[in-house]
N, C-alpha and C positions, 0 to 999 in steps of 0.2 A: 712406873720402871722398878725394875728389881734392884735391890738394894747392892747387890753383886754386880750389876751388869759392868761391861766397859766400854766406857763413854767413847773413845776412840779405838777405831780397828787396829788389827797388827799390821795390815798391809802398808807398805811405805808408800808414799806419795809419788816417787820417781817411778813407781810400777805400774801407775796407772795411765790407762790411753790417753796422752792429750789430745789425738786428733779427735777423740770421741768426746771430748770434755771441753768445749770454749769455756773462757773465763768468765762469762757472764752467766753461765746455767749450772745450776747446781742439782737439776733434777734426777741425776743419775748417781749421786754421790750417796755411799753408802751409811754415812753418818750423819745425814742431812736428818734423822728424826730425833737426834739427841736433844733433851730437855733438861731444865733445872733440876738437879738432885743435891739437897741439903747435905745427903750423907756421903756424897764422893768425895774421896783424896783425891788430890790433884797432884798424881804421882807419873802420869804419862802424857808426855807432849804430843800435839797433834801431827808434827812432822818429826823425822829425825833429828839428833842434835847436830849433826855435821852440816844440815841443810838450813839451819837457822841462820839468819843474818849475821854479820860481821859483829863483833864486840859482843853481842848478845851470845852466838855461839861458842865464844871461847870461855865466857863465864860460866855458862851452863856446863859447859863439858868439865870445869874446872870442880864443879859442885858436887857433894854426895846426893844419892837418890832423893832424899828428904829436902833438899833443898833448891832442887832444879826449877820448879814452877816458883818459888820465891825469888829466886835470882833472876828468872825470866821478866817477871813482872816489875820488880824493884829496879831494875835497870833502865827501865822505858823513860822513867820520869825525867833523870839525870841527862840522858841522851836527847830528849824534848827540848831541854833547856838550851842545848846548842845548836838544834836546827830551828832558830827562831825566824828564819825568813821563808819558810815553807806556809803557802797557805792552800786550803782545800775548800771544797764545796761539798758539803753534806747535803744528800738528798732532800731531807726536809726542812732546810734552813735556807733563807736568802742571804744572810751575811757570811762573809768569809769565816773560817776556822783557821785557828792556828794550832801546833804541837802544844798543847797545854794539858799536864796532866799532874795530879793531885794523889800521892800515894802515901799510905798508912801501912806500916809493918806492926802488927800486934803479937804478943806473945808474953807468958808470964815471964818474971825477971830470970835472967841467968838461962836464957834458951837459945841464945846465939844470935840476938838481932844485930851483933856487931858486924857482921856480913855486909852488912850495906855501907859501912864506914870504908871497906875495902873498895867498894864500888865507885863511891862518891871521890875517894883518892885517885882512882885510874882514871876516871872520866871528866871531873871536874878540876882538879889540882892543876894539870898541865893548860888547861883550857882558860876556864873563866876565873879561877882564882889567879892565875898568872897574870891574867888582865888586868885583874881588880888591885893587885899589889901595887902596881904602878899608880893606878889611879888614886888610892889610899895615901900613900907617900904623899902625893901632893898635897891632899887634904891636910895629912899631919905636919908636913913642914909648913903649910900657911898657919896653923893653930899655934906651933911653937913659935913662929914668928911675932904673930900677934901678941901673945902673952908676955914675949921679950920687950914689945915696946907697945906697952899698955896707954901711952897717950900717943903714940906715932899712927902713921897713915899707912897701912900697910895693903893699900888697894882692895880690888875685888876679891872675894874667895874665889878658889879655882871652881870651873864648871868641870866635874866630873861626871862619868857614867859609871858607876859600881851596878854589878848585877849580882853579887852573892851577899845574902842578907841574913844575919841572926834571926832566930825566931822571936827573940825580943827585940823589936823595932816597931816604931810608933808610927801611927798612920800618917802624920805629918813628913815623917821621912820618907816613908814610901811614895807617898804623892810627890815630894821634891825630886826624887831620883827619876819617878818615871817621866815626871816632867821635862827634867835635863836631858832624858834621850830625846826627846823631840826637839827641843831647842838648840841641842848641839849636833844631834847626828840626823836629823830630819823626819824621824819616825820612832816609834816604840818599840822597845825589845822585851825580851823575858827575864824577868827576877829568877833566881835561884835560891831556894830556900831548904836548908836542911838542918836537923835537930835529932840527935840520938835519944831524946827524951821529949816526947810530946807534952809533956808538963810545962816544959820551959813557955811554951805557946798559951798553956791553959794559965799558967800562974800571971804572965804579962797580960793577958786578957783581962784581969781583975780590975786593972785600972782602963777607964773606958778610952784613953788616948791611944791605947795598945790593943785594944780588943780588935783582933784581927777575922773574925768570923765573917762579919759582912764582905770584907774586901777580899777573902778567900773566895767567897761565892762570886763576886765578880770578877775575879782575877782568873777565872775558868774559861771565861769567853772573850775573843778577841773583839774590840769596840766596845765593849761595857766600861763606862767611864764611872769614876769615883772622883768627887769635887770637895774640896774645903775652901771656906771663904771667912777669912777672918781679919779684924779692923787692927789687929795688933802688927807692928813692924817686926816683931820679933818672930813672928809666926810665918807660915808660908802658905798662900792661897793659891790653887789652882785647881783645873778640872782635866784630870790624865786618864789614860787608859792603863790600867796596872794588870800587867799579864804575870803569872807566877805558875813556876813548875815546882813540886815541892816533894820531899820525902821525909817521914818522919817515923820514929821508931816509938812504942809505946807499950804498956802493960795494959791487960784489960781494964783496970781502974781507971788510968788514963784516959783510955779511949771513952768510957763512961762519962767522965769529966767534960771533956770536951766536945762530944756529941750529945750535948742535951737536949732539952724539949724542943727549943727553938732551933738546934741544927737540925735535927731530925725531921720536924716539919718543914723547916725553912729552905733545906734543900743541901746543905752542907754534907750529907752522908751520899747523896747520889752524886756527888762531884769527886768524890774519892773512891780511888781503888783500894780495898783491903786485902792485905795479905796475912792470914793467920797462920802462925806456926804451930804445928799441934803434934810435938812429940810424944810417944807412947812413954809411960811411966817407967823410968830407969834406964832411959835411952842413953846411949854413948853420944857424947858432943859431935856436933857435924864437922868432919874435918875436909876441908878445901885443899885442892892441888895447888900448885903453884903453876902458873903460866910459862909455857918455853919462850925462850927468845923469839922464835918465830911467831908467836901468838901476840907477845907484846910489841914487836915491830907492825904486827897487822893492826893491832889497836892503835897505835900511836898514828899511823898513816892514815886511819879512816877519820879519827879526831882532828888532824889537822886539816882535812878535807873539808870536815863539818865547820870547822872556825874559818877555813878560806872561803866558804859558801855564806857566811855572815859578814866578814867584815875585809874590806880590799887591802892592800899592802901598805896603804895610807892611814888607816883605821877608820875609814868611812863605812857606812852598811852598804852592803851589797843590795841590788835589786830583790825585791820580792819573787818568789818563786810559785807560781799554780801549778802544782801538782796533778795532774790529770788521773783522778779516781774514780772514773766514771763506770770502768769495767767491775768495780766493786758493787755498784748500785742495786743489781737485783739482789744480791745475796744479803745485803742491809734491808731490803724492803720484805724481803721472805722472813728473815729471822725477825724482824719487829712485828710483822703480821702474825707470825706463830705465837710469839709471847702475849700480843693483845687476845688473841684467841683463847689461851691457857687463862689471862686475866678475867674475861668475860666468862669462861665456864665456871671458872672457881668464885668470882664476885671478889677477889683478892685485890684490895685497891694499892696496896703496896706494891704487888706484882707490875700493876699497871703503870704506876708512877716510877719505880726503879728501873724498868726495861728499857724507857727511853735514853736516858743517860749512859747505862750500859753501853748500848750501841754505840752513842757518841765517843766515849773514851775509848771503846775498842776500834773505832774507825781511826782514830787519831794514832792509836799505837799500831794499827795495820799500816797505816800511810808511813810512819818511821822506818818500820821493818822493809816495805818497798823501797823507800829512799837510801836505807843502807844496802840493800842488794844493789842497786844500781850503782851506788857509790865503789861497791867492791869490783864491779864489772867494769870499771874505768869510765863511766859514763859522765861526760859534764853534764851536770842536771839542768843548768841554765839553757844549754843547746838542745838538751833531752825535751825540756818542756816546750820549747818554740818549735820541735819538731824538724830540728837540723841533723839529730843524731838519734839512734835507736839501736835497740837489741835485734839480733837474729829472732825471726818469729817463734821457734822453738824454745830459746831461752827466755824469752819475754812470757810465753804462757806458762812456762815452768815457775819462774817467779812470782807471776801472778796467782798461779794455783797454791803455791805456799803461803801467800799472803791472804787469799781465802780462807784457807784453813787456820791460818793464825786469827783473822777475824773472829771467826765463829768460837775459838778457844778461848778469845779475850772476853767475848760477850758472856759465854757459860760461865767462866770464872768470875767476873766482875759482878754479875749479877746473883751468883750462887752464893758469894761470901756477904755481898749488901743483904740478900734475903734473910741468910741464916743469922747474920749479926742484928739487923734492925726490921726485919720485915713485921714480925709480930709486934714490935714495940711503935712502929708507924702505925698500924693498924688500931691499936690500942688507943694512942693519943689521939688520931684522927676522930675515932668514933666518940671518945670522951670531948673533944674539942666541939664537936656537932650536937651530941645529944647525950653524954655522959654515959653511953652504953658500951661496955666491954667487948672485945672482939673475941670470940669463944672457941672458933675451929681453923683448922687449917686444910679441912677437906672441901673440895671443889663443890660449890653449891649443887651445880647438875648433878654429881655423883651421889649428892644425899636423896635425891628424888627416886621415887619407884617409877618402874617403867612407863606405867600409865599414873598421871598424876593430874591435880587440879589447881587452879589459880590459889585456892585458899590455902593448900599444901605451901605452895612457894612463898605465900605471905606470911605462913606462920615460921617456915624456915629462915626467912630474911629477919623477922623479928628476934628469932633464936639466935642468929648469928652476929646480930648488932649490926648489919648492913643497912646503909641510908638509901640504897637505890630502891624504886619501885619496881613491883612484880611485872608490870606492862613493859618496863625497858626489857627486861631478861628476856621475857617471850617473845618480843619484837625482834630482838636480835638473834635469838636461837633460831627461830623459824627463819629468819633470813639467810641464816647459816648453814641451814638443812640439818640441823640437829635436833629438830622436834618436829610434830605435825599436830595440826589441831585435828580432835576427831569428834569433837561436840561442842557447846558453849561453854567455857571455862573448862575444858577438859583437853588433854594432850596425852602425846605418846614420845617417848624418848627415841630418836634413830641412831644414836652412837652408843 
């Protein structure tokens, strides 16, 4: 792809003929050939701002051009933390998915990462924070009473369901609070974790009891259990399903500290959506517009609907909602297959590993967008998922087409940022782990070969690139894909 290529076309989505483009087929999409480009600046959105889902739309419209992508991606995680009862089926998994996203905003000091605080204040404060304030007050009253009556019986401590947690939280507290969800509410729900400085998590992690790297990996997947079993009566033993949506701000140095060797090879990087703020030298500060009263009211209404889909009026959990996303399956399979082919052509292990969870995170973000669209259109999500209500066909197709565009955008931006930040490092560490061989090039292996080549040439290139895969694997796969043909013993011709 050329360096100055436009990844998304100028034609607006609503101008495309819906009747000729069913929601499960992208064969005629003019932007279907977009590929990862680490040089691309994410300044153009895949659909017009006015057609984005509610809350995302209002915040993106208020952002300056150089922050629109960052705002769109950063707002996903706090919104997912509210939609804790949504369940999804991902094409390649048997287990159900929940809307769980972990986001890091990376930028040098004084680059304006503070816009995230406004998002959290807008989305989390009137919802989860308001819920937690009453719960924390019960805990504080109990502690004060217990301290005042050192020798008296204060009864059992209150059973609370706290959802907003600071970055400096111990494993024991996380496990206890998650277990309380199940004991009190009958099911697990989602923690929200936000820090304006990722260093808080890194510094806390220097103590083994509060090193959350492993828990953050487990917290990305619904049903992945974390357990502790202590003999001490003063500790807390339980096996629970810890689910976390998080948003952290960080300098590049903080990201390097947190995403150490174990995190890169162990999977922390693949579970995170990285947003990099890259202002030009001498750029003016990013100035955001204030939301209008109408926009604020719309945001408030949607947030309330999301909370109503989580809790009943009595404070119990609502039933889970299995949101049908089968109409997105073909898009998912095509994108994953395309990236698998790119990885196979290049022999790039990082691309092959990173593409998988890039699609998972993009799938969850897309499902959130679909959910928000339905809420804005006045759809009762519980009845919708039971097939009792629906949208007119044209409206539904339009919404699904927007979501499909967003899915591909999310995929490319998540993968692009991940590859740009950790791709070379992952390959280097992986080679050193296996053989101590350094990764030397980003050029695709198949592109380094002449039109006519021999097996001996491939063996030599594999050795020079520090790749661990045997040449017979590449030859077999390339032949099956129709990329090469055999012309004689151990001699081949490229067809692409």
